[in-house]
C-alpha positions in Angstrom: -1.6 -17.8 -36.4 1.4 -15.6 -35.8 -0.9 -12.5 -35.6 -2.9 -14.2 -32.8 0.2 -15.3 -31.0 1.6 -11.7 -31.2 -1.7 -10.3 -29.8 -1.8 -12.9 -27.0 1.8 -12.1 -26.1 1.0 -8.4 -26.1 -2.0 -8.9 -23.7 0.1 -11.1 -21.4 2.9 -8.5 -21.3 0.5 -5.7 -20.6 -1.2 -7.7 -17.8 2.2 -8.5 -16.3 3.2 -4.9 -16.5 -0.1 -3.7 -14.9 0.3 -6.2 -12.1 3.8 -5.0 -11.4 2.7 -1.4 -11.3 -0.2 -2.3 -8.9 2.2 -4.3 -6.6 4.5 -1.2 -6.5 1.6 1.1 -5.8 0.3 -1.0 -3.0 3.8 -1.2 -1.4 4.1 2.5 -1.8 0.7 3.0 -0.3 1.7 0.9 2.7 4.8 2.9 3.2 2.9 6.2 3.1 0.3 4.7 5.4 2.9 3.6 7.8 4.5 7.1 7.9 1.1 8.7 8.4 0.2 6.2 11.2 3.6 6.8 12.8 2.9 10.5 12.8 -0.5 9.9 14.4 1.3 7.9 17.1 4.0 10.5 17.7 6.8 8.6 16.1 9.5 10.5 14.2 12.7 9.9 12.2 14.1 6.4 12.3 11.2 5.1 14.5 8.7 6.3 11.9 10.7 4.7 9.1 10.9 1.4 11.0 7.1 1.5 11.7 6.5 2.1 8.0 8.5 -1.0 7.2 6.4 -3.0 9.7 3.3 -1.9 7.8 4.8 -3.0 4.5 5.7 -6.4 6.0 2.2 -6.8 7.5 0.8 -6.8 4.0 2.4 -10.2 3.3 0.3 -12.0 5.9 -2.7 -12.5 3.6 -4.2 -11.3 0.4 -6.0 -8.0 0.4 -5.8 -5.0 2.7 -7.3 -6.4 5.9 -3.9 -7.4 7.3 -2.6 -3.9 6.9 -5.7 -2.4 8.3 -5.6 -4.7 11.4 -1.9 -3.8 12.0 -2.7 0.0 12.0 -6.0 -0.4 13.9 -4.3 -2.5 16.6 -1.4 -0.1 16.9 -3.7 2.9 17.1 -5.8 1.2 19.8 -2.6 0.3 21.8 -1.4 3.9 21.6 -4.8 5.5 22.2 -5.1 7.1 18.8 -8.8 7.7 18.2 -9.7 7.3 14.6 -12.7 5.4 13.2 -12.3 2.3 11.1 -13.9 4.3 8.3 -11.3 7.1 8.6 -8.4 4.7 8.5 -9.8 2.8 5.4 -10.6 6.1 3.7 -7.0 7.2 4.2 -5.8 3.9 2.9 -7.9 4.4 -0.3 -6.7 8.0 -0.7 -3.1 7.0 -0.3 -3.4 4.2 -2.9 -4.6 6.8 -5.4 -1.6 9.0 -4.4 0.8 6.0 -4.7 -0.5 5.1 -8.1 0.1 8.7 -9.3 3.6 8.7 -7.9 4.5 5.4 -9.5 3.1 6.5 -12.9 5.0 9.8 -12.7 8.2 7.9 -12.0 7.7 5.5 -14.9 
């Protein structure tokens, strides 16, 4: 049964590795999203970096991307940034693809 155990361990290790990469990619996406959103709201420098951190933290409120979306949508509404929900979600999707590429390139 050692062969089965080895195979099971390999699958578990790959799953854990894939989950770690996805966690890093989502965190990177949230940072990129925060920097993009900050730019849309006219924030620069340290204020933009601080806002990006707020977006990263917002992701820990609940599973999924809705908490991050609500954060950005609410802040855009408060600052009068006129972008549709579709445009924000599309940008989130595009940035996740970019974040995954960046993480894989670093690996």
